[in-house]
C-alpha positions in Angstrom: 107.9 139.3 51.2 111.5 140.5 50.4 113.0 139.0 47.3 116.1 136.9 47.9 118.9 137.8 45.5 121.3 135.0 44.8 125.0 135.6 44.1 126.9 132.8 42.4 130.5 133.0 43.4 132.2 130.8 40.9 135.7 129.5 41.7 135.1 131.5 44.9 137.8 129.9 47.1 137.6 131.6 50.5 134.5 133.5 49.6 136.2 136.9 50.2 134.7 138.5 47.1 131.1 137.7 48.0 131.4 138.2 51.7 129.9 141.6 51.7 126.9 140.3 49.8 126.4 137.6 52.4 126.6 140.0 55.3 124.0 142.2 53.6 121.5 139.4 53.4 122.0 138.1 49.9 122.0 134.4 49.3 125.5 133.4 48.3 126.6 130.1 47.0 130.3 129.4 46.4 130.9 127.0 43.5 134.4 125.8 43.9 136.0 122.5 42.9 137.2 121.9 46.5 133.6 121.9 47.5 132.7 119.3 44.9 131.6 121.8 42.2 133.5 121.1 39.0 132.1 123.8 36.8 133.7 122.3 33.7 130.9 119.7 33.8 127.9 120.7 31.8 125.5 119.4 34.5 127.1 121.7 37.0 126.9 124.6 34.6 123.2 123.9 34.0 122.5 123.6 37.7 123.9 127.1 38.3 122.0 128.6 35.4 118.8 127.0 36.7 119.2 128.8 40.0 118.7 132.1 38.1 121.3 134.1 39.9 121.0 137.9 40.4 124.7 138.4 39.9 127.8 136.3 39.1 131.3 136.7 40.4 133.9 134.5 38.6 137.6 134.1 39.6 139.0 131.2 37.5 142.4 130.0 38.6 145.2 132.1 37.1 147.9 129.4 37.3 148.2 128.9 33.5 148.1 132.6 32.7 150.1 134.1 35.5 153.3 136.0 34.8 154.4 134.8 38.3 154.6 131.2 37.0 158.3 130.8 36.5 158.9 127.3 37.9 157.3 123.9 37.6 155.6 122.6 34.5 155.2 124.7 31.4 152.1 126.9 31.0 149.2 125.2 29.2 146.8 128.0 28.3 144.3 125.6 26.9 144.0 123.9 30.3 143.3 127.2 32.0 140.8 128.3 29.3 138.6 125.3 30.0 137.6 126.8 33.3 137.4 130.3 31.9 135.1 129.1 29.1 133.0 127.2 31.6 132.5 130.4 33.6 131.5 132.2 30.4 129.1 129.3 29.5 127.3 129.9 32.8 127.2 133.6 32.3 125.9 133.3 28.8 123.4 130.6 29.8 121.9 133.0 32.4 121.9 135.9 29.8 120.0 133.8 27.2 116.8 133.9 29.3 115.5 137.2 28.2 112.5 138.6 30.1 110.6 139.1 26.8 111.1 138.8 23.1 112.0 142.5 22.8 113.8 142.9 26.1 116.7 145.4 26.1 118.2 143.9 29.3 119.3 140.5 30.3 118.4 138.7 33.6 121.8 139.2 35.3 122.1 142.4 37.2 125.8 142.2 36.9 128.7 139.8 36.2 132.4 140.1 36.5 135.4 137.8 35.7 138.6 138.5 37.6 142.2 137.4 36.9 145.6 138.9 37.8 147.5 140.6 35.0 148.8 137.8 32.7 148.1 136.0 29.5 144.3 135.9 29.8 144.0 139.4 28.3 145.3 137.9 25.0 142.2 135.7 25.0 139.5 138.0 26.3 140.9 141.3 25.1 141.9 144.4 27.0 140.1 144.5 30.4 137.7 147.4 30.9 138.8 147.7 34.6 142.3 147.3 36.2 143.3 147.8 39.8 145.8 147.1 42.5 144.8 146.3 46.1 146.2 149.7 47.2 143.6 151.4 45.0 141.1 150.3 47.6 143.1 150.7 50.8 145.0 147.4 51.0 148.7 148.1 51.3 150.2 145.8 48.6 150.5 145.4 44.9 148.9 142.8 42.7 147.7 144.2 39.3 144.4 142.6 38.6 142.0 142.7 35.6 138.2 142.6 35.5 136.0 141.8 32.5 132.2 141.9 32.5 129.0 143.9 32.9 129.2 145.9 36.1 129.4 149.3 37.6 133.0 150.3 38.2 133.9 150.4 41.9 135.2 153.7 43.1 138.9 153.8 43.7 140.2 155.4 46.9 144.0 154.8 46.6 146.5 154.9 49.3 150.3 155.2 49.0 151.6 151.7 48.8 154.6 151.1 51.0 154.9 147.3 50.5 156.3 145.3 47.5 154.3 142.9 45.4 152.7 140.0 47.1 155.3 137.6 45.6 158.0 139.4 47.5 156.2 139.7 50.9 156.8 137.6 53.9 154.3 134.8 54.0 152.4 136.1 57.1 152.0 139.7 56.0 149.0 139.3 53.7 145.8 137.6 55.0 147.5 136.4 58.3 144.1 135.0 59.4 144.6 132.2 56.8 148.2 131.5 57.6 148.6 127.8 58.2 145.1 127.1 56.9 145.7 128.0 53.2 148.8 127.7 51.1 150.7 130.8 50.0 149.2 130.4 46.5 145.7 130.1 47.9 146.2 133.2 50.1 147.6 135.1 47.1 144.3 134.4 45.2 142.1 135.9 48.0 140.2 138.9 46.8 141.4 142.1 48.6 138.8 143.2 51.2 138.8 146.8 50.1 138.1 146.0 46.5 135.4 143.5 47.5 133.6 146.1 49.5 133.8 148.8 46.9 132.6 146.3 44.2 129.6 145.4 46.4 128.8 149.1 47.0 128.7 149.7 43.3 126.8 146.6 42.3 123.8 145.7 44.5 
């Protein structure tokens, strides 16, 4: 009987990052507040830990860290960090369950926490991996950071001919979601090229 590998897609939104895992037959559960999963609640964190995921993808909201935030209310980094810390609590909780007293590995095959270039690096340190969508074949710019324990996806950059997402026409990126998601929600969608490359490197 084939082992079912569970991918926990935390703050997964549209599910774009985990889509390749789903298509490959992995079990994928998206834990997003819009679906009723408030990961800031200890009971939700424990529920995910108890599922014993194979891998974790985490993309906490960037609103309070983003350099693109130039209007509206002032940044409140402590508000944004509540969700980041909740993601880490889940990751750490899964890691605590060592296979044996002298185990040199932890139960998670991989984990990654993603956020656009912003203030979060001042809290988590320099990210070990940085990319733009055009590094994986998507023709736009959005510098993004990745922290975690994972195999680095192989970059296959193209020449970018479009400006940053913030300056693009609203229909140009992820047109399939135009009218269904807000501009901010579409901006948060994981680029398809990166998602595929990450999957290929981390199975």
